[in-house]
PyMOL Python script that loads the backbone (N, CA, C, O; Angstrom):
from pymol import cmd

cmd.read_pdbstr("""\
ATOM      1  N   MET A   1     -20.531  40.688  15.909  1.00  0.00           N
ATOM      2  CA  MET A   1     -20.001  39.372  15.624  1.00  0.00           C
ATOM      3  C   MET A   1     -21.097  38.312  15.641  1.00  0.00           C
ATOM      4  O   MET A   1     -21.065  37.361  14.860  1.00  0.00           O
ATOM      5  N   LYS A   2     -22.066  38.484  16.536  1.00  0.00           N
ATOM      6  CA  LYS A   2     -23.145  37.506  16.619  1.00  0.00           C
ATOM      7  C   LYS A   2     -23.971  37.509  15.326  1.00  0.00           C
ATOM      8  O   LYS A   2     -24.409  36.458  14.858  1.00  0.00           O
ATOM      9  N   LEU A   3     -24.177  38.698  14.760  1.00  0.00           N
ATOM     10  CA  LEU A   3     -24.921  38.809  13.513  1.00  0.00           C
ATOM     11  C   LEU A   3     -24.180  38.103  12.379  1.00  0.00           C
ATOM     12  O   LEU A   3     -24.793  37.392  11.582  1.00  0.00           O
ATOM     13  N   LEU A   4     -22.879  38.296  12.309  1.00  0.00           N
ATOM     14  CA  LEU A   4     -22.071  37.661  11.267  1.00  0.00           C
ATOM     15  C   LEU A   4     -22.135  36.132  11.386  1.00  0.00           C
ATOM     16  O   LEU A   4     -22.184  35.426  10.379  1.00  0.00           O
ATOM     17  N   LYS A   5     -22.134  35.643  12.599  1.00  0.00           N
ATOM     18  CA  LYS A   5     -22.219  34.196  12.838  1.00  0.00           C
ATOM     19  C   LYS A   5     -23.575  33.650  12.381  1.00  0.00           C
ATOM     20  O   LYS A   5     -23.657  32.564  11.808  1.00  0.00           O
ATOM     21  N   ARG A   6     -24.634  34.417  12.642  1.00  0.00           N
ATOM     22  CA  ARG A   6     -25.973  34.000  12.236  1.00  0.00           C
ATOM     23  C   ARG A   6     -26.107  34.000  10.710  1.00  0.00           C
ATOM     24  O   ARG A   6     -26.738  33.113  10.134  1.00  0.00           O
ATOM     25  N   VAL A   7     -25.509  34.997  10.067  1.00  0.00           N
ATOM     26  CA  VAL A   7     -25.555  35.071   8.607  1.00  0.00           C
ATOM     27  C   VAL A   7     -24.812  33.888   7.999  1.00  0.00           C
ATOM     28  O   VAL A   7     -25.302  33.270   7.054  1.00  0.00           O
ATOM     29  N   ARG A   8     -23.651  33.572   8.522  1.00  0.00           N
ATOM     30  CA  ARG A   8     -22.885  32.421   8.022  1.00  0.00           C
ATOM     31  C   ARG A   8     -23.667  31.126   8.196  1.00  0.00           C
ATOM     32  O   ARG A   8     -23.699  30.282   7.301  1.00  0.00           O
ATOM     33  N   SER A   9     -24.296  30.980   9.359  1.00  0.00           N
ATOM     34  CA  SER A   9     -25.091  29.782   9.621  1.00  0.00           C
ATOM     35  C   SER A   9     -26.254  29.686   8.633  1.00  0.00           C
ATOM     36  O   SER A   9     -26.552  28.613   8.109  1.00  0.00           O
ATOM     37  N   TYR A  10     -26.898  30.814   8.392  1.00  0.00           N
ATOM     38  CA  TYR A  10     -28.015  30.842   7.445  1.00  0.00           C
ATOM     39  C   TYR A  10     -27.544  30.441   6.046  1.00  0.00           C
ATOM     40  O   TYR A  10     -28.180  29.619   5.386  1.00  0.00           O
ATOM     41  N   LEU A  11     -26.443  31.015   5.600  1.00  0.00           N
ATOM     42  CA  LEU A  11     -25.937  30.702   4.269  1.00  0.00           C
ATOM     43  C   LEU A  11     -25.506  29.242   4.157  1.00  0.00           C
ATOM     44  O   LEU A  11     -25.702  28.614   3.116  1.00  0.00           O
ATOM     45  N   ALA A  12     -24.927  28.707   5.211  1.00  0.00           N
ATOM     46  CA  ALA A  12     -24.548  27.293   5.212  1.00  0.00           C
ATOM     47  C   ALA A  12     -25.792  26.410   5.099  1.00  0.00           C
ATOM     48  O   ALA A  12     -25.776  25.398   4.398  1.00  0.00           O
ATOM     49  N   ASP A  13     -26.866  26.794   5.787  1.00  0.00           N
ATOM     50  CA  ASP A  13     -28.120  26.042   5.702  1.00  0.00           C
ATOM     51  C   ASP A  13     -28.713  26.121   4.287  1.00  0.00           C
ATOM     52  O   ASP A  13     -29.239  25.137   3.768  1.00  0.00           O
ATOM     53  N   VAL A  14     -28.620  27.295   3.683  1.00  0.00           N
ATOM     54  CA  VAL A  14     -29.126  27.462   2.324  1.00  0.00           C
ATOM     55  C   VAL A  14     -28.366  26.556   1.364  1.00  0.00           C
ATOM     56  O   VAL A  14     -28.975  25.874   0.540  1.00  0.00           O
ATOM     57  N   VAL A  15     -27.058  26.547   1.464  1.00  0.00           N
ATOM     58  CA  VAL A  15     -26.236  25.697   0.595  1.00  0.00           C
ATOM     59  C   VAL A  15     -26.591  24.227   0.806  1.00  0.00           C
ATOM     60  O   VAL A  15     -26.704  23.473  -0.161  1.00  0.00           O
ATOM     61  N   ALA A  16     -26.765  23.819   2.050  1.00  0.00           N
ATOM     62  CA  ALA A  16     -27.112  22.422   2.351  1.00  0.00           C
ATOM     63  C   ALA A  16     -28.463  22.048   1.742  1.00  0.00           C
ATOM     64  O   ALA A  16     -28.617  20.955   1.196  1.00  0.00           O
ATOM     65  N   GLU A  17     -29.438  22.947   1.833  1.00  0.00           N
ATOM     66  CA  GLU A  17     -30.760  22.661   1.275  1.00  0.00           C
ATOM     67  C   GLU A  17     -30.728  22.646  -0.250  1.00  0.00           C
ATOM     68  O   GLU A  17     -31.415  21.839  -0.876  1.00  0.00           O
ATOM     69  N   MET A  18     -29.940  23.528  -0.850  1.00  0.00           N
ATOM     70  CA  MET A  18     -29.857  23.573  -2.312  1.00  0.00           C
ATOM     71  C   MET A  18     -29.228  22.307  -2.876  1.00  0.00           C
ATOM     72  O   MET A  18     -29.514  21.932  -4.013  1.00  0.00           O
ATOM     73  N   LYS A  19     -28.382  21.648  -2.107  1.00  0.00           N
ATOM     74  CA  LYS A  19     -27.791  20.385  -2.550  1.00  0.00           C
ATOM     75  C   LYS A  19     -28.829  19.265  -2.590  1.00  0.00           C
ATOM     76  O   LYS A  19     -28.651  18.281  -3.308  1.00  0.00           O
ATOM     77  N   LYS A  20     -29.912  19.410  -1.822  1.00  0.00           N
ATOM     78  CA  LYS A  20     -30.963  18.400  -1.776  1.00  0.00           C
ATOM     79  C   LYS A  20     -31.973  18.545  -2.919  1.00  0.00           C
ATOM     80  O   LYS A  20     -32.747  17.625  -3.183  1.00  0.00           O
ATOM     81  N   VAL A  21     -31.966  19.683  -3.588  1.00  0.00           N
ATOM     82  CA  VAL A  21     -32.950  19.958  -4.638  1.00  0.00           C
ATOM     83  C   VAL A  21     -32.669  19.075  -5.854  1.00  0.00           C
ATOM     84  O   VAL A  21     -31.523  18.922  -6.279  1.00  0.00           O
ATOM     85  N   SER A  22     -33.735  18.500  -6.403  1.00  0.00           N
ATOM     86  CA  SER A  22     -33.573  17.733  -7.639  1.00  0.00           C
ATOM     87  C   SER A  22     -34.003  18.627  -8.796  1.00  0.00           C
ATOM     88  O   SER A  22     -35.181  18.957  -8.936  1.00  0.00           O
ATOM     89  N   TRP A  23     -33.056  19.007  -9.605  1.00  0.00           N
ATOM     90  CA  TRP A  23     -33.309  19.915 -10.712  1.00  0.00           C
ATOM     91  C   TRP A  23     -33.760  19.126 -11.929  1.00  0.00           C
ATOM     92  O   TRP A  23     -33.280  18.018 -12.169  1.00  0.00           O
ATOM     93  N   VAL A  24     -34.685  19.695 -12.700  1.00  0.00           N
ATOM     94  CA  VAL A  24     -35.170  19.030 -13.904  1.00  0.00           C
ATOM     95  C   VAL A  24     -34.146  19.182 -15.022  1.00  0.00           C
ATOM     96  O   VAL A  24     -33.343  20.114 -15.040  1.00  0.00           O
ATOM     97  N   LYS A  25     -34.201  18.245 -15.943  1.00  0.00           N
ATOM     98  CA  LYS A  25     -33.312  18.293 -17.107  1.00  0.00           C
ATOM     99  C   LYS A  25     -33.838  19.327 -18.098  1.00  0.00           C
ATOM    100  O   LYS A  25     -35.018  19.678 -18.080  1.00  0.00           O
ATOM    101  N   ARG A  26     -32.954  19.806 -18.956  1.00  0.00           N
ATOM    102  CA  ARG A  26     -33.316  20.847 -19.927  1.00  0.00           C
ATOM    103  C   ARG A  26     -34.463  20.389 -20.832  1.00  0.00           C
ATOM    104  O   ARG A  26     -35.374  21.167 -21.113  1.00  0.00           O
ATOM    105  N   LYS A  27     -34.427  19.127 -21.293  1.00  0.00           N
ATOM    106  CA  LYS A  27     -35.470  18.623 -22.190  1.00  0.00           C
ATOM    107  C   LYS A  27     -36.828  18.595 -21.490  1.00  0.00           C
ATOM    108  O   LYS A  27     -37.841  18.973 -22.078  1.00  0.00           O
ATOM    109  N   GLU A  28     -36.846  18.153 -20.244  1.00  0.00           N
ATOM    110  CA  GLU A  28     -38.091  18.109 -19.488  1.00  0.00           C
ATOM    111  C   GLU A  28     -38.640  19.519 -19.253  1.00  0.00           C
ATOM    112  O   GLU A  28     -39.847  19.744 -19.344  1.00  0.00           O
ATOM    113  N   LEU A  29     -37.762  20.446 -18.955  1.00  0.00           N
ATOM    114  CA  LEU A  29     -38.171  21.831 -18.763  1.00  0.00           C
ATOM    115  C   LEU A  29     -38.767  22.395 -20.048  1.00  0.00           C
ATOM    116  O   LEU A  29     -39.806  23.054 -20.010  1.00  0.00           O
ATOM    117  N   PHE A  30     -38.122  22.144 -21.182  1.00  0.00           N
ATOM    118  CA  PHE A  30     -38.618  22.623 -22.470  1.00  0.00           C
ATOM    119  C   PHE A  30     -39.989  22.022 -22.776  1.00  0.00           C
ATOM    120  O   PHE A  30     -40.902  22.731 -23.198  1.00  0.00           O
ATOM    121  N   THR A  31     -40.129  20.714 -22.562  1.00  0.00           N
ATOM    122  CA  THR A  31     -41.388  20.023 -22.853  1.00  0.00           C
ATOM    123  C   THR A  31     -42.530  20.568 -22.005  1.00  0.00           C
ATOM    124  O   THR A  31     -43.606  20.861 -22.527  1.00  0.00           O
ATOM    125  N   THR A  32     -42.307  20.704 -20.722  1.00  0.00           N
ATOM    126  CA  THR A  32     -43.375  21.209 -19.852  1.00  0.00           C
ATOM    127  C   THR A  32     -43.704  22.662 -20.164  1.00  0.00           C
ATOM    128  O   THR A  32     -44.859  23.073 -20.050  1.00  0.00           O
ATOM    129  N   THR A  33     -42.703  23.444 -20.557  1.00  0.00           N
ATOM    130  CA  THR A  33     -42.954  24.833 -20.937  1.00  0.00           C
ATOM    131  C   THR A  33     -43.839  24.896 -22.179  1.00  0.00           C
ATOM    132  O   THR A  33     -44.765  25.704 -22.245  1.00  0.00           O
ATOM    133  N   VAL A  34     -43.555  24.051 -23.155  1.00  0.00           N
ATOM    134  CA  VAL A  34     -44.372  24.015 -24.374  1.00  0.00           C
ATOM    135  C   VAL A  34     -45.796  23.591 -24.046  1.00  0.00           C
ATOM    136  O   VAL A  34     -46.749  24.163 -24.576  1.00  0.00           O
ATOM    137  N   VAL A  35     -45.949  22.605 -23.187  1.00  0.00           N
ATOM    138  CA  VAL A  35     -47.290  22.143 -22.798  1.00  0.00           C
ATOM    139  C   VAL A  35     -48.068  23.276 -22.132  1.00  0.00           C
ATOM    140  O   VAL A  35     -49.248  23.469 -22.423  1.00  0.00           O
ATOM    141  N   VAL A  36     -47.429  24.015 -21.258  1.00  0.00           N
ATOM    142  CA  VAL A  36     -48.103  25.118 -20.572  1.00  0.00           C
ATOM    143  C   VAL A  36     -48.494  26.211 -21.558  1.00  0.00           C
ATOM    144  O   VAL A  36     -49.596  26.753 -21.473  1.00  0.00           O
ATOM    145  N   ILE A  37     -47.607  26.539 -22.488  1.00  0.00           N
ATOM    146  CA  ILE A  37     -47.913  27.582 -23.473  1.00  0.00           C
ATOM    147  C   ILE A  37     -49.070  27.151 -24.378  1.00  0.00           C
ATOM    148  O   ILE A  37     -49.974  27.942 -24.648  1.00  0.00           O
ATOM    149  N   VAL A  38     -49.047  25.906 -24.844  1.00  0.00           N
ATOM    150  CA  VAL A  38     -50.122  25.408 -25.721  1.00  0.00           C
ATOM    151  C   VAL A  38     -51.447  25.371 -24.962  1.00  0.00           C
ATOM    152  O   VAL A  38     -52.465  25.829 -25.481  1.00  0.00           O
ATOM    153  N   PHE A  39     -51.447  24.839 -23.756  1.00  0.00           N
ATOM    154  CA  PHE A  39     -52.686  24.761 -22.975  1.00  0.00           C
ATOM    155  C   PHE A  39     -53.227  26.152 -22.671  1.00  0.00           C
ATOM    156  O   PHE A  39     -54.434  26.376 -22.757  1.00  0.00           O
ATOM    157  N   SER A  40     -52.355  27.084 -22.319  1.00  0.00           N
ATOM    158  CA  SER A  40     -52.787  28.454 -22.021  1.00  0.00           C
ATOM    159  C   SER A  40     -53.383  29.113 -23.266  1.00  0.00           C
ATOM    160  O   SER A  40     -54.383  29.825 -23.177  1.00  0.00           O
ATOM    161  N   SER A  41     -52.770  28.875 -24.417  1.00  0.00           N
ATOM    162  CA  SER A  41     -53.287  29.439 -25.667  1.00  0.00           C
ATOM    163  C   SER A  41     -54.660  28.861 -26.002  1.00  0.00           C
ATOM    164  O   SER A  41     -55.569  29.595 -26.391  1.00  0.00           O
ATOM    165  N   LEU A  42     -54.806  27.556 -25.851  1.00  0.00           N
ATOM    166  CA  LEU A  42     -56.106  26.926 -26.132  1.00  0.00           C
ATOM    167  C   LEU A  42     -57.183  27.433 -25.170  1.00  0.00           C
ATOM    168  O   LEU A  42     -58.312  27.704 -25.579  1.00  0.00           O
ATOM    169  N   LEU A  43     -56.831  27.557 -23.913  1.00  0.00           N
ATOM    170  CA  LEU A  43     -57.793  28.056 -22.932  1.00  0.00           C
ATOM    171  C   LEU A  43     -58.176  29.506 -23.232  1.00  0.00           C
ATOM    172  O   LEU A  43     -59.345  29.874 -23.117  1.00  0.00           O
ATOM    173  N   ALA A  44     -57.210  30.320 -23.612  1.00  0.00           N
ATOM    174  CA  ALA A  44     -57.499  31.714 -23.962  1.00  0.00           C
ATOM    175  C   ALA A  44     -58.416  31.783 -25.179  1.00  0.00           C
ATOM    176  O   ALA A  44     -59.341  32.595 -25.207  1.00  0.00           O
ATOM    177  N   ALA A  45     -58.171  30.944 -26.182  1.00  0.00           N
ATOM    178  CA  ALA A  45     -59.023  30.913 -27.371  1.00  0.00           C
ATOM    179  C   ALA A  45     -60.441  30.456 -27.016  1.00  0.00           C
ATOM    180  O   ALA A  45     -61.419  31.016 -27.512  1.00  0.00           O
ATOM    181  N   PHE A  46     -60.544  29.457 -26.173  1.00  0.00           N
ATOM    182  CA  PHE A  46     -61.844  28.943 -25.731  1.00  0.00           C
ATOM    183  C   PHE A  46     -62.625  30.030 -24.994  1.00  0.00           C
ATOM    184  O   PHE A  46     -63.803  30.244 -25.280  1.00  0.00           O
ATOM    185  N   ILE A  47     -61.994  30.705 -24.067  1.00  0.00           N
ATOM    186  CA  ILE A  47     -62.655  31.766 -23.310  1.00  0.00           C
ATOM    187  C   ILE A  47     -63.010  32.932 -24.234  1.00  0.00           C
ATOM    188  O   ILE A  47     -64.089  33.515 -24.119  1.00  0.00           O
ATOM    189  N   GLY A  48     -62.101  33.268 -25.149  1.00  0.00           N
ATOM    190  CA  GLY A  48     -62.383  34.338 -26.098  1.00  0.00           C
ATOM    191  C   GLY A  48     -63.570  34.024 -26.985  1.00  0.00           C
ATOM    192  O   GLY A  48     -64.392  34.896 -27.265  1.00  0.00           O
ATOM    193  N   LEU A  49     -63.661  32.780 -27.428  1.00  0.00           N
ATOM    194  CA  LEU A  49     -64.785  32.355 -28.265  1.00  0.00           C
ATOM    195  C   LEU A  49     -66.102  32.478 -27.507  1.00  0.00           C
ATOM    196  O   LEU A  49     -67.078  33.011 -28.033  1.00  0.00           O
ATOM    197  N   PHE A  50     -66.127  31.985 -26.272  1.00  0.00           N
ATOM    198  CA  PHE A  50     -67.349  32.079 -25.476  1.00  0.00           C
ATOM    199  C   PHE A  50     -67.706  33.533 -25.186  1.00  0.00           C
ATOM    200  O   PHE A  50     -68.883  33.894 -25.195  1.00  0.00           O
ATOM    201  N   ASP A  51     -66.722  34.355 -24.933  1.00  0.00           N
ATOM    202  CA  ASP A  51     -66.968  35.770 -24.698  1.00  0.00           C
ATOM    203  C   ASP A  51     -67.592  36.408 -25.935  1.00  0.00           C
ATOM    204  O   ASP A  51     -68.546  37.179 -25.825  1.00  0.00           O
ATOM    205  N   PHE A  52     -67.060  36.092 -27.099  1.00  0.00           N
ATOM    206  CA  PHE A  52     -67.595  36.629 -28.350  1.00  0.00           C
ATOM    207  C   PHE A  52     -69.039  36.185 -28.559  1.00  0.00           C
ATOM    208  O   PHE A  52     -69.905  36.995 -28.889  1.00  0.00           O
ATOM    209  N   VAL A  53     -69.292  34.891 -28.364  1.00  0.00           N
ATOM    210  CA  VAL A  53     -70.643  34.354 -28.572  1.00  0.00           C
ATOM    211  C   VAL A  53     -71.630  34.984 -27.592  1.00  0.00           C
ATOM    212  O   VAL A  53     -72.713  35.409 -27.994  1.00  0.00           O
ATOM    213  N   PHE A  54     -71.269  35.048 -26.320  1.00  0.00           N
ATOM    214  CA  PHE A  54     -72.181  35.626 -25.330  1.00  0.00           C
ATOM    215  C   PHE A  54     -72.384  37.126 -25.545  1.00  0.00           C
ATOM    216  O   PHE A  54     -73.473  37.641 -25.293  1.00  0.00           O
ATOM    217  N   ALA A  55     -71.367  37.820 -25.999  1.00  0.00           N
ATOM    218  CA  ALA A  55     -71.513  39.254 -26.291  1.00  0.00           C
ATOM    219  C   ALA A  55     -72.485  39.449 -27.448  1.00  0.00           C
ATOM    220  O   ALA A  55     -73.323  40.351 -27.412  1.00  0.00           O
ATOM    221  N   ARG A  56     -72.377  38.601 -28.483  1.00  0.00           N
ATOM    222  CA  ARG A  56     -73.305  38.690 -29.618  1.00  0.00           C
ATOM    223  C   ARG A  56     -74.736  38.369 -29.180  1.00  0.00           C
ATOM    224  O   ARG A  56     -75.682  39.051 -29.575  1.00  0.00           O
ATOM    225  N   LEU A  57     -74.883  37.323 -28.361  1.00  0.00           N
ATOM    226  CA  LEU A  57     -76.215  36.964 -27.877  1.00  0.00           C
ATOM    227  C   LEU A  57     -76.814  38.090 -27.039  1.00  0.00           C
ATOM    228  O   LEU A  57     -77.993  38.413 -27.188  1.00  0.00           O
ATOM    229  N   LEU A  58     -76.029  38.674 -26.181  1.00  0.00           N
ATOM    230  CA  LEU A  58     -76.503  39.776 -25.351  1.00  0.00           C
ATOM    231  C   LEU A  58     -76.878  40.964 -26.215  1.00  0.00           C
ATOM    232  O   LEU A  58     -77.871  41.640 -25.945  1.00  0.00           O
ATOM    233  N   HIS A  59     -76.099  41.223 -27.243  1.00  0.00           N
ATOM    234  CA  HIS A  59     -76.410  42.316 -28.163  1.00  0.00           C
ATOM    235  C   HIS A  59     -77.751  42.066 -28.865  1.00  0.00           C
ATOM    236  O   HIS A  59     -78.545  42.992 -29.029  1.00  0.00           O
ATOM    237  N   LEU A  60     -78.004  40.822 -29.278  1.00  0.00           N
ATOM    238  CA  LEU A  60     -79.263  40.485 -29.937  1.00  0.00           C
ATOM    239  C   LEU A  60     -80.446  40.613 -28.972  1.00  0.00           C
ATOM    240  O   LEU A  60     -81.514  41.084 -29.363  1.00  0.00           O
ATOM    241  N   VAL A  61     -80.264  40.201 -27.732  1.00  0.00           N
ATOM    242  CA  VAL A  61     -81.339  40.258 -26.743  1.00  0.00           C
ATOM    243  C   VAL A  61     -81.674  41.699 -26.389  1.00  0.00           C
ATOM    244  O   VAL A  61     -82.847  42.042 -26.245  1.00  0.00           O
ATOM    245  N   LEU A  62     -80.681  42.530 -26.250  1.00  0.00           N
ATOM    246  CA  LEU A  62     -80.903  43.905 -25.846  1.00  0.00           C
ATOM    247  C   LEU A  62     -81.287  44.832 -26.998  1.00  0.00           C
ATOM    248  O   LEU A  62     -81.621  45.995 -26.773  1.00  0.00           O
ATOM    249  N   ARG A  63     -81.245  44.344 -28.183  1.00  0.00           N
ATOM    250  CA  ARG A  63     -81.557  45.144 -29.365  1.00  0.00           C
ATOM    251  C   ARG A  63     -82.986  45.561 -29.431  1.00  0.00           C
ATOM    252  O   ARG A  63     -83.388  46.240 -30.376  1.00  0.00           O
TER     253      ARG A  63
END
""", "prot")
cmd.dss("prot")
cmd.show_as("cartoon", "prot")
cmd.util.cbc("prot")
cmd.orient("prot")
């Protein structure tokens, strides 16, 4: 019985804390998701470009 009481108390605390959470709106979530995807793609392209250039330079030096 003590375990059941502790579980109920825990769940009540979880519900109380979830009521305090401020959830983002769908439009804001979509916008930030697009920004993250675009930034990640640009960063990946930038790193890929530098990797390609340095690999070519290393190939020329070691030739």
